[in-house]
N, C-alpha and C positions, 0 to 999 in steps of 0.2 A: 312350624317348619317353613323356611323360606322357599319360594319357588325357584326352580333351577333356571338359570339364565340361558337364553338360546345360544347354541353353539356357533361360534364365529366361522367365517368361510375358511380360515386357516385350519380349523378342526373339522373340515367337512367330510371326513371319512365316514362312510355309512356303516353304522354298527348293526345293521339289519341282519338277522340270522337267516333270512330267506335269500335265495340266490336270484330271484327275479327282480333285481334292481336295474334301473335305467342308467344310461351313461349321463354323467353330470348330476346325478341325484345327490342331494345334500341332506344331512340330518338337521332337523330343526330343534328337536329335544328328545330326550329319553327319560321317562319317569318310572319310578318304582313306588311301591305302596308306602303309605304313612306308617311310621313305627308304632303307632298306637295299636295296630292290629295284632302285633306280636307280643305286646306287653302282657296280655292275658295269658299267653302260653308261659312266659317267664314267671309270672306270679303263681300259676298253677304248679309249675315245677318246683318253685321254692316252697310252696305249702307241702308238697309231697315229702321233701327233704326234712322239713320241720316235724311233720307227723312221724316220720320214720325215726328221727333222732329222739323224739319223746318216748316212743314205744321201746326203743332199744336201750336208752340210757337213763331216762328220768323215771320211767314207770317202775323198774325193779328197785331203785333206791327209795321211791315213795312207799312202796309196799313192804319195805324192810325185809326183803328176801335176800338170802345169801345164795349167790350163783357160783357154780363150780367153774373152774378154769375152762373146761371144754364148752360149757354153755355160754360163757362170756365170749369165747372165740367165735362160736356159731352166730351169736348176735352181732358181733362186729362184722363178720363176713356177710351176713344178711344185709346189714346197713350199707356196706360197700357195693353190694350187688344192686340194691335199690338206687343208690346214688349214681352208679354207672348207667343203669337203664334210663334214669331221669336225664342224665347228661346227653345220652345218645338221642333221646326223643327231642330234646331241645335243639340239638344240632340239626337234626333232620327237618324239624319244623322251621327253623331259621332258613335253611337252604331252600325249602319249598316256598316259604313266604316271600323271600326276596327274589326268587326266580321269576315271579310275575312282573311283567313290565309292558309298557307301550313305547313304541318307537315311531315318531312322526318324522317323515322326510318331505321333501318338496314334491313328491309324487304319490305317496301312499302312507297308510297307517298299518303298522304291524303289531298285532296283539300276541303276546307270549304267555301262555297259561302253563304254570308248573303245578300239575295236579298232585304229583307225588315225587319221590326221589328218582324214580325211573320212568316217569310219565310226563312228557312235555309236548305241548301242542302250540303251533304257530299258525296264525291266520293273517292274511294281508288283504287290505282294502284300498282300492284306488281312490284318490280324492275326487275323481270325476264321478264316482258312484255314490258319494256321500250326500245325504239328504238333510239330516238333522243332527245336532249335537245338544246333549242335555247334561246339565250338572245339577245334582241333587244333594242337599244337606238337610237331613231330618234329625231333630233332637238337639239337646243342649251341648253334648260333647262334640258333635260335628262342627258347631260354630265356635266353641271354645278352642278346639285344637285345629280348626280350619282343614277339615278333610271331608270327603263325601264320595258319591258315586258318579262316575263319568260314563256316559253312554253315547254311542254313535249309531245312528240308524241308517239303513240302506233299504233298497227295494229288492235285494236278492233273497236267496233262500235263507241265509243266515242274516236276519234282519237287524240284529243288534250286536255291537261290540260293547261290553260292559267292563268297567275297571273299578273294583271296590277298593275302599281305603285310599282313594286318590288324594294326594296333598294339593290343596288349593285348586279345587276342580273348576272354579269359575275362570281362573287365569288360563288354565290349559284349554278350556273350551274356547276361549277367545283366540288362542294361538292356533287351534285347529281351523276355526272359521277363517282367520286371516290367511292361513296356508291354502285353504280351498279357493279363496278369492284370487290369490296370486297364481294358483295353478290354472284356474279358468282364464285369467287374463293372459298368462303366457301361452295357453293353448290357442286362444283367439289370435294372438299376435303371430304365432307360428303358422296358423291357417291363412291369415291375411298375407303373410310374407310369401307363402307358397302360391297364392293366387296372383300376386303381383309379379312373381318371377316366371309365370307361364309365358312361353314365347307366343307372340301374336303374328299371325300370317298376314302379310301385307302384299297385295297383288303388285306384280312387277309392271311398271309403266315406263315407256320410253317417251319422255317429254323433254323438249328443249329447256335448258335452264332459263329460269325467269329473268328477264332483263330488269335491271334496277330502274326504278321510277325516278325520272328527273325531278329535281326539286321545283316546286311551283313558286315563281317569283311574283309578287303582287305588282299590278300596273303602277307606273309612276304617277304620283299625285301632281296635277298642274299647279304652277306657282300662282299665287293670288295676284290679280291685277290691281294696280293702284287705283284709288277712287278718282273718277272724272270730275273736273271742275266745271261748275255751271257757267255757260256762255252768257256774256252781257247782252242785253237786248239791243238790236240794231235801231238807231234813231230814224224815224220816218222824216223825209225832207219836207220842209214847209213849202206851201204853194204860194207863188207870187201872183198878185192881182194883175189881170190883163185888161185890155181895152174893153169897154162895154159894147156889146153887139145887141142891138135891138132885135126883138122878135119880128119875123116877117109874117104877112098875112097869107091868105090862101092863094092869092093871085101871084104871090112871089114878090110884091112890092114892099117897100119899107114904110111902116106906119110912122109918119113924122109926128103925129099928135102924141102918140105914146112916148116918143122920145122927149117931147116937150113936157 
């Protein structure tokens, strides 16, 4: 049996039988039991009809007994009664079997247990209270026909929601976990939005408006001076030879001999 596809937002009408639905709540999926669970009832009802037909029509002929018309009519009436009872039992069993379902929305899980034709019980679990999801497949038939037991555990008094004959339990377990993560993320976003939207009380202060700061202009960069040329050396004037003056002695006279 192929898994049911998630319901699109256009089909977001909640099919939850409980009245405690939230505004904007959408249905993620709605699952019913795998048909293999009701096949046993159909096989049993068919066997009953076969046995009744053999006893009513085949057995007298095999024993070579001649039945009167009244006896034949009684046998035919008995077979019709058995067939009618068998049909009623099959119809009631089908109604009870397909009445069990799970409805997963964006906020909760609803379990509907159809115990009998006139006994129906509905239980709802918020995704915020969900703790664990378990999918069990035990035996060869469960893996061949892809069905099993889906359980959801909580910390409340009713610790488990169980759904027998669940088609593709691993797929729906993943869908429930994804819905819980989306619920927790949306709850965190709503709480964060509420915190950011809280008004903040700012004390009233009478202050002059701040003056705009004038732009800071950098000082002008002085122009580079041209390199100075090296000055030529000043030539020293040559000395002219003068007349010879002889040295004088201590007495102040001129030493003639020294001149000679």
